[in-house]
DRENBA-218035 format. One record per atom (N, C-alpha, C, O): residue number from 1; atom name; z, x, y. Coordinates in nm, 4 decimals. Last residue first. Layout:
% residues N
NUM/CA/Z/X/Y .
...
//
This chain:
% residues 97
97/N/1.4972/-1.3584/0.3867 .
97/CA/1.5940/-1.3805/0.2771 .
97/C/1.7330/-1.3532/0.3245 .
97/O/1.8281/-1.3661/0.2474 .
96/N/1.3107/-1.5374/0.6353 .
96/CA/1.3766/-1.4165/0.5886 .
96/C/1.4741/-1.4514/0.4787 .
96/O/1.5285/-1.5619/0.4767 .
95/N/1.0186/-1.6516/0.7867 .
95/CA/1.1217/-1.6809/0.6867 .
95/C/1.1777/-1.5491/0.6356 .
95/O/1.1024/-1.4597/0.5971 .
94/N/0.9455/-1.6745/1.1280 .
94/CA/0.9351/-1.5928/1.0085 .
94/C/1.0496/-1.6292/0.9156 .
94/O/1.1646/-1.6371/0.9587 .
93/N/0.7766/-1.9315/1.3265 .
93/CA/0.8858/-1.8421/1.2898 .
93/C/0.8562/-1.7665/1.1614 .
93/O/0.7557/-1.7909/1.0948 .
92/N/0.5435/-2.0469/1.4199 .
92/CA/0.6717/-2.0997/1.4671 .
92/C/0.7879/-2.0072/1.4348 .
92/O/0.8871/-2.0045/1.5076 .
91/N/0.2316/-1.9544/1.5360 .
91/CA/0.3354/-1.9242/1.4383 .
91/C/0.4707/-1.9647/1.4956 .
91/O/0.5082/-1.9228/1.6050 .
90/N/0.0655/-1.9881/1.7482 .
90/CA/0.0706/-2.0966/1.6505 .
90/C/0.1790/-2.0764/1.5460 .
90/O/0.2150/-2.1703/1.4749 .
89/N/0.0690/-1.7499/1.8888 .
89/CA/0.1464/-1.8606/1.9444 .
89/C/0.1547/-1.9808/1.8503 .
89/O/0.2405/-2.0671/1.8686 .
88/N/-0.1151/-1.5914/1.7479 .
88/CA/0.0283/-1.5629/1.7348 .
88/C/0.1131/-1.6810/1.7846 .
88/O/0.2186/-1.7087/1.7276 .
87/N/-0.3615/-1.7938/1.5917 .
87/CA/-0.3165/-1.7203/1.7093 .
87/C/-0.1664/-1.6981/1.6919 .
87/O/-0.0988/-1.7784/1.6277 .
86/N/-0.4872/-1.7574/1.2575 .
86/CA/-0.3979/-1.8198/1.3546 .
86/C/-0.3846/-1.7321/1.4784 .
86/O/-0.3954/-1.6098/1.4699 .
85/N/-0.6961/-1.8244/1.0003 .
85/CA/-0.6842/-1.7371/1.1168 .
85/C/-0.6032/-1.8123/1.2221 .
85/O/-0.6450/-1.9177/1.2700 .
84/N/-0.6422/-1.8420/0.6528 .
84/CA/-0.6349/-1.9096/0.7814 .
84/C/-0.6205/-1.8060/0.8918 .
84/O/-0.5428/-1.7113/0.8795 .
83/N/-0.8467/-1.8163/0.3572 .
83/CA/-0.7429/-1.7662/0.4463 .
83/C/-0.7544/-1.8344/0.5816 .
83/O/-0.8621/-1.8791/0.6208 .
82/N/-0.9198/-1.8645/0.0318 .
82/CA/-0.9380/-1.9280/0.1627 .
82/C/-0.8192/-1.8892/0.2493 .
82/O/-0.7051/-1.9245/0.2193 .
81/N/-1.0579/-1.6238/-0.1861 .
81/CA/-0.9368/-1.6812/-0.1256 .
81/C/-0.9723/-1.7448/0.0077 .
81/O/-1.0460/-1.6866/0.0874 .
80/N/-1.2946/-1.5018/-0.2628 .
80/CA/-1.2549/-1.6244/-0.3314 .
80/C/-1.1295/-1.6899/-0.2767 .
80/O/-1.0969/-1.8016/-0.3168 .
79/N/-1.3216/-1.2888/-0.0784 .
79/CA/-1.2988/-1.2608/-0.2209 .
79/C/-1.2449/-1.3830/-0.2946 .
79/O/-1.1580/-1.3691/-0.3807 .
78/N/-1.2534/-1.5064/0.1745 .
78/CA/-1.2683/-1.3643/0.1439 .
78/C/-1.2296/-1.3425/-0.0017 .
78/O/-1.1179/-1.3741/-0.0427 .
77/N/-1.3321/-1.7477/0.4003 .
77/CA/-1.3196/-1.7252/0.2567 .
77/C/-1.3513/-1.5787/0.2293 .
77/O/-1.4618/-1.5321/0.2570 .
76/N/-1.1468/-1.8713/0.6735 .
76/CA/-1.2486/-1.7783/0.6261 .
76/C/-1.2243/-1.7577/0.4771 .
76/O/-1.1097/-1.7511/0.4327 .
75/N/-1.0803/-2.1158/0.9289 .
75/CA/-1.0584/-2.0579/0.7971 .
75/C/-1.1745/-1.9661/0.7627 .
75/O/-1.2851/-1.9803/0.8149 .
74/N/-0.9252/-2.2658/1.1899 .
74/CA/-1.0241/-2.1627/1.1592 .
74/C/-0.9905/-2.0999/1.0250 .
74/O/-0.8852/-2.0382/1.0090 .
73/N/-0.7125/-2.4234/1.2280 .
73/CA/-0.8356/-2.4929/1.1929 .
73/C/-0.9473/-2.3933/1.1610 .
73/O/-1.0525/-2.4324/1.1106 .
72/N/-0.4326/-2.3649/1.2710 .
72/CA/-0.5165/-2.2931/1.1757 .
72/C/-0.6398/-2.3681/1.1327 .
72/O/-0.6692/-2.3761/1.0134 .
71/N/-0.2109/-2.6438/1.2855 .
71/CA/-0.2561/-2.5130/1.3335 .
71/C/-0.3498/-2.4529/1.2296 .
71/O/-0.3440/-2.4890/1.1120 .
70/N/-0.0968/-2.8696/1.1902 .
70/CA/-0.2361/-2.8796/1.2324 .
70/C/-0.2890/-2.7496/1.2920 .
70/O/-0.4007/-2.7462/1.3436 .
69/N/0.1626/-2.7836/1.1294 .
69/CA/0.0821/-2.8481/1.0265 .
69/C/-0.0665/-2.8508/1.0637 .
69/O/-0.1522/-2.8356/0.9767 .
68/N/0.2552/-2.4589/1.2527 .
68/CA/0.2367/-2.6015/1.2690 .
68/C/0.1400/-2.6588/1.1673 .
68/O/0.0466/-2.5912/1.1240 .
67/N/0.4079/-2.2214/1.0259 .
67/CA/0.3222/-2.2573/1.1386 .
67/C/0.3038/-2.4076/1.1410 .
67/O/0.3332/-2.4760/1.0430 .
66/N/0.6024/-1.9560/0.9093 .
66/CA/0.5879/-2.1013/0.9172 .
66/C/0.5042/-2.1300/1.0407 .
66/O/0.5259/-2.0713/1.1468 .
65/N/0.5555/-1.6641/0.6997 .
65/CA/0.5656/-1.7324/0.8276 .
65/C/0.5491/-1.8833/0.8111 .
65/O/0.4908/-1.9314/0.7140 .
64/N/0.6518/-1.3735/0.5594 .
64/CA/0.6320/-1.5136/0.5237 .
64/C/0.6583/-1.5955/0.6489 .
64/O/0.7705/-1.5970/0.6995 .
63/N/0.4921/-1.0552/0.5936 .
63/CA/0.5907/-1.1538/0.6398 .
63/C/0.5522/-1.2928/0.5916 .
63/O/0.4339/-1.3260/0.5838 .
62/N/0.2717/-0.8994/0.5252 .
62/CA/0.3716/-0.9264/0.4223 .
62/C/0.4781/-1.0259/0.4635 .
62/O/0.5491/-1.0775/0.3772 .
61/N/0.2321/-0.7439/0.8392 .
61/CA/0.1734/-0.7781/0.7106 .
61/C/0.2843/-0.7958/0.6079 .
61/O/0.3793/-0.7176/0.6036 .
60/N/0.4430/-0.8874/1.0979 .
60/CA/0.3834/-0.7758/1.0256 .
60/C/0.3201/-0.8253/0.8967 .
60/O/0.3503/-0.9352/0.8501 .
59/N/0.4710/-1.0267/1.4309 .
59/CA/0.4805/-1.0346/1.2848 .
59/C/0.4083/-0.9165/1.2229 .
59/O/0.3237/-0.8534/1.2862 .
58/N/0.4261/-0.9984/1.7032 .
58/CA/0.5653/-0.9983/1.6572 .
58/C/0.5804/-1.0079/1.5054 .
58/O/0.6924/-0.9982/1.4551 .
57/N/0.1837/-0.7680/1.8292 .
57/CA/0.2132/-0.8972/1.7666 .
57/C/0.3506/-0.8880/1.7011 .
57/O/0.3881/-0.7827/1.6495 .
56/N/0.2079/-0.5813/2.1374 .
56/CA/0.2047/-0.5904/1.9911 .
56/C/0.2414/-0.7306/1.9429 .
56/O/0.3190/-0.8018/2.0066 .
55/N/0.0023/-0.5801/2.4024 .
55/CA/0.1347/-0.6279/2.3644 .
55/C/0.1301/-0.6545/2.2147 .
55/O/0.0557/-0.7417/2.1699 .
54/N/-0.1746/-0.3111/2.5392 .
54/CA/-0.1718/-0.4136/2.4355 .
54/C/-0.0273/-0.4496/2.4043 .
54/O/0.0560/-0.3617/2.3823 .
53/N/-0.2627/-0.2627/2.8867 .
53/CA/-0.1877/-0.2279/2.7674 .
53/C/-0.1912/-0.3430/2.6681 .
53/O/-0.2087/-0.4586/2.7068 .
52/N/-0.3833/-0.3605/3.1160 .
52/CA/-0.4663/-0.2905/3.0182 .
52/C/-0.3955/-0.2506/2.8914 .
52/O/-0.4606/-0.2082/2.7959 .
51/N/-0.2439/-0.5207/3.2846 .
51/CA/-0.2427/-0.3781/3.3175 .
51/C/-0.3206/-0.2938/3.2153 .
51/O/-0.3241/-0.1712/3.2257 .
50/N/-0.2648/-0.7704/3.1635 .
50/CA/-0.3394/-0.7455/3.2864 .
50/C/-0.3457/-0.5969/3.3236 .
50/O/-0.4417/-0.5526/3.3868 .
49/N/-0.2800/-0.7085/2.8037 .
49/CA/-0.2153/-0.7534/2.9264 .
49/C/-0.3011/-0.7174/3.0472 .
49/O/-0.3983/-0.6430/3.0350 .
48/N/-0.4149/-0.8163/2.5069 .
48/CA/-0.4315/-0.7202/2.6162 .
48/C/-0.3742/-0.7795/2.7442 .
48/O/-0.4148/-0.8873/2.7876 .
47/N/-0.2289/-0.8749/2.2124 .
47/CA/-0.2914/-0.9311/2.3321 .
47/C/-0.2996/-0.8235/2.4403 .
47/O/-0.2041/-0.7491/2.4627 .
46/N/-0.2960/-0.6897/1.9079 .
46/CA/-0.2127/-0.7524/2.0102 .
46/C/-0.2935/-0.7977/2.1291 .
46/O/-0.4107/-0.7633/2.1443 .
45/N/-0.4368/-0.6089/1.6834 .
45/CA/-0.3643/-0.5080/1.7608 .
45/C/-0.2741/-0.5659/1.8693 .
45/O/-0.1843/-0.4969/1.9176 .
44/N/-0.3801/-0.8491/1.4106 .
44/CA/-0.4590/-0.7843/1.5153 .
44/C/-0.3736/-0.6877/1.5956 .
44/O/-0.2517/-0.6839/1.5788 .
43/N/-0.2975/-0.8328/1.0674 .
43/CA/-0.2527/-0.8595/1.2044 .
43/C/-0.3416/-0.7833/1.3016 .
43/O/-0.3747/-0.6671/1.2783 .
42/N/-0.3140/-0.9864/0.7421 .
42/CA/-0.3588/-0.8866/0.8398 .
42/C/-0.3179/-0.9308/0.9794 .
42/O/-0.3052/-1.0501/1.0069 .
41/N/-0.1508/-1.1583/0.5934 .
41/CA/-0.2373/-1.0640/0.5235 .
41/C/-0.2829/-0.9514/0.6167 .
41/O/-0.2899/-0.8355/0.5759 .
40/N/0.1465/-1.3313/0.5696 .
40/CA/0.0585/-1.2609/0.6623 .
40/C/-0.0178/-1.1534/0.5852 .
40/O/0.0424/-1.0682/0.5198 .
39/N/0.1738/-1.6221/0.3783 .
39/CA/0.2009/-1.4799/0.3875 .
39/C/0.0982/-1.4150/0.4798 .
39/O/-0.0217/-1.4408/0.4691 .
38/N/0.2897/-1.9479/0.4970 .
38/CA/0.2034/-1.8551/0.4262 .
38/C/0.2443/-1.7113/0.4495 .
38/O/0.3347/-1.6813/0.5275 .
37/N/0.3117/-2.2996/0.5567 .
37/CA/0.3701/-2.1671/0.5526 .
37/C/0.2791/-2.0767/0.4721 .
37/O/0.2008/-2.1233/0.3893 .
36/N/0.2282/-2.5561/0.5270 .
36/CA/0.2421/-2.5046/0.6636 .
36/C/0.3199/-2.3735/0.6649 .
36/O/0.3863/-2.3410/0.7634 .
35/N/-0.0170/-2.6813/0.2972 .
35/CA/0.1089/-2.6122/0.3265 .
35/C/0.1102/-2.5573/0.4686 .
35/O/0.0070/-2.5176/0.5228 .
34/N/-0.1660/-2.9996/0.3405 .
34/CA/-0.1838/-2.8558/0.3344 .
34/C/-0.0509/-2.7892/0.3677 .
34/O/0.0206/-2.8351/0.4568 .
33/N/-0.0317/-3.2693/0.1432 .
33/CA/-0.0679/-3.2091/0.2717 .
33/C/-0.0881/-3.0596/0.2524 .
33/O/-0.0339/-3.0002/0.1592 .
32/N/-0.1602/-3.4588/-0.1288 .
32/CA/-0.0714/-3.3541/-0.0787 .
32/C/-0.1237/-3.2991/0.0537 .
32/O/-0.2444/-3.2845/0.0732 .
31/N/-0.3544/-3.6235/-0.2178 .
31/CA/-0.2487/-3.6834/-0.1363 .
31/C/-0.1582/-3.5783/-0.0736 .
31/O/-0.0877/-3.6061/0.0234 .
30/N/-0.5202/-3.4701/-0.3764 .
30/CA/-0.5791/-3.5369/-0.2603 .
30/C/-0.4733/-3.5947/-0.1678 .
30/O/-0.5003/-3.6133/-0.0492 .
29/N/-0.3562/-3.3798/-0.5866 .
29/CA/-0.4062/-3.2852/-0.4868 .
29/C/-0.4603/-3.3523/-0.3624 .
29/O/-0.4480/-3.2975/-0.2529 .
28/N/-0.0844/-3.6166/-0.6356 .
28/CA/-0.2134/-3.5587/-0.6708 .
28/C/-0.2630/-3.4700/-0.5576 .
28/O/-0.2171/-3.4834/-0.4441 .
27/N/0.2629/-3.5632/-0.6681 .
27/CA/0.1530/-3.5978/-0.5785 .
27/C/0.0225/-3.5375/-0.6295 .
27/O/0.0188/-3.4192/-0.6633 .
26/N/0.5046/-3.7039/-0.8711 .
26/CA/0.4106/-3.5935/-0.8589 .
26/C/0.2930/-3.6396/-0.7741 .
26/O/0.2305/-3.7416/-0.8032 .
25/N/0.8286/-3.8014/-0.7972 .
25/CA/0.6897/-3.8449/-0.8050 .
25/C/0.5987/-3.7251/-0.7811 .
25/O/0.6143/-3.6534/-0.6822 .
24/N/1.0940/-3.7452/-0.7592 .
24/CA/1.0338/-3.7050/-0.8851 .
24/C/0.8892/-3.7481/-0.9011 .
24/O/0.8325/-3.7326/-1.0092 .
23/N/1.2068/-3.7843/-0.5138 .
23/CA/1.2280/-3.8897/-0.6136 .
23/C/1.1644/-3.8594/-0.7478 .
23/O/1.1781/-3.9381/-0.8415 .
22/N/1.1061/-3.5759/-0.3683 .
22/CA/1.2474/-3.5713/-0.4052 .
22/C/1.2796/-3.6748/-0.5119 .
22/O/1.3707/-3.6545/-0.5921 .
21/N/0.7782/-3.5062/-0.5128 .
21/CA/0.8671/-3.5607/-0.4109 .
21/C/1.0112/-3.5512/-0.4586 .
21/O/1.0364/-3.5219/-0.5755 .
20/N/0.5951/-3.2165/-0.5922 .
20/CA/0.6753/-3.3278/-0.6433 .
20/C/0.7690/-3.3748/-0.5325 .
20/O/0.8322/-3.2930/-0.4657 .
19/N/0.4826/-2.9851/-0.5181 .
19/CA/0.3911/-3.0971/-0.5316 .
19/C/0.4621/-3.2205/-0.5880 .
19/O/0.3971/-3.3175/-0.6269 .
18/N/0.5952/-2.7381/-0.2928 .
18/CA/0.6235/-2.8301/-0.4018 .
18/C/0.5272/-2.9472/-0.4013 .
18/O/0.4946/-3.0017/-0.2958 .
17/N/0.3304/-2.5241/-0.1757 .
17/CA/0.4596/-2.5889/-0.1620 .
17/C/0.4774/-2.6841/-0.2786 .
17/O/0.3836/-2.7077/-0.3548 .
16/N/0.1684/-2.2137/-0.1812 .
16/CA/0.1813/-2.3477/-0.2378 .
16/C/0.3220/-2.3992/-0.2173 .
16/O/0.4200/-2.3279/-0.2386 .
15/N/0.0755/-2.0515/0.1220 .
15/CA/0.1496/-2.0525/-0.0038 .
15/C/0.1633/-2.1960/-0.0508 .
15/O/0.1691/-2.2886/0.0301 .
14/N/-0.2168/-1.9190/0.2804 .
14/CA/-0.1229/-2.0302/0.2608 .
14/C/-0.0530/-2.0170/0.1253 .
14/O/-0.1143/-1.9766/0.0265 .
13/N/-0.2470/-1.6191/0.4297 .
13/CA/-0.2780/-1.6852/0.3031 .
13/C/-0.1727/-1.7935/0.2821 .
13/O/-0.0541/-1.7638/0.2678 .
12/N/-0.3627/-1.5341/0.7555 .
12/CA/-0.2541/-1.5836/0.6708 .
12/C/-0.3109/-1.6466/0.5444 .
12/O/-0.4105/-1.7188/0.5498 .
11/N/-0.4101/-1.3177/1.0217 .
11/CA/-0.4737/-1.3730/0.9029 .
11/C/-0.3644/-1.4079/0.8019 .
11/O/-0.2829/-1.3228/0.7664 .
10/N/-0.3790/-1.3571/1.3681 .
10/CA/-0.3111/-1.3211/1.2444 .
10/C/-0.3835/-1.3908/1.1296 .
10/O/-0.4148/-1.5095/1.1388 .
9/N/-0.4497/-1.2342/1.7012 .
9/CA/-0.4749/-1.3222/1.5875 .
9/C/-0.4119/-1.2654/1.4612 .
9/O/-0.3934/-1.1444/1.4475 .
8/N/-0.4514/-1.1093/1.9481 .
8/CA/-0.3229/-1.1530/1.8923 .
8/C/-0.3418/-1.2516/1.7771 .
8/O/-0.2600/-1.3415/1.7576 .
7/N/-0.7355/-0.9052/1.8859 .
7/CA/-0.6347/-0.9498/1.9840 .
7/C/-0.5057/-0.9914/1.9138 .
7/O/-0.4552/-0.9177/1.8291 .
6/N/-0.8802/-0.9721/1.5624 .
6/CA/-0.8841/-0.9155/1.6966 .
6/C/-0.7730/-0.9759/1.7823 .
6/O/-0.7232/-1.0847/1.7535 .
5/N/-0.8412/-0.8866/1.2153 .
5/CA/-0.8284/-0.9799/1.3280 .
5/C/-0.8304/-0.9060/1.4612 .
5/O/-0.7871/-0.7912/1.4705 .
4/N/-1.0519/-0.7732/0.9816 .
4/CA/-0.9592/-0.7192/1.0813 .
4/C/-0.9530/-0.8169/1.1983 .
4/O/-1.0499/-0.8289/1.2733 .
3/N/-1.1108/-0.7873/0.6429 .
3/CA/-1.1174/-0.8637/0.7674 .
3/C/-1.0117/-0.8078/0.8608 .
3/O/-0.8950/-0.7964/0.8234 .
2/N/-1.3101/-0.6661/0.3706 .
2/CA/-1.1925/-0.6591/0.4569 .
2/C/-1.2175/-0.7390/0.5832 .
2/O/-1.3318/-0.7563/0.6253 .
1/N/-1.4041/-0.7155/0.0346 .
1/CA/-1.4363/-0.7300/0.1749 .
1/C/-1.3063/-0.7270/0.2542 .
1/O/-1.2044/-0.7795/0.2095 .
//
């Protein structure tokens, strides 16, 4: 199944973060917070401006992005994966090597 985001929305697959604290304590799944970073899976065409033109989204498929901890309350399950639908403004930045 495919999903095509509309406007300035971005589809993101959360990436797993460390499940061990700095002190070496392993957190059970129920105590761990949801990761606040993920890989961009799909990108919408962009926000429509007042003059009718579309302003392109600043991220591309495959980018590793960081977003707010409470961003992404909209989720969708596609082919067994739980993906997050974010507005472009919810993305805080792109991680680069």
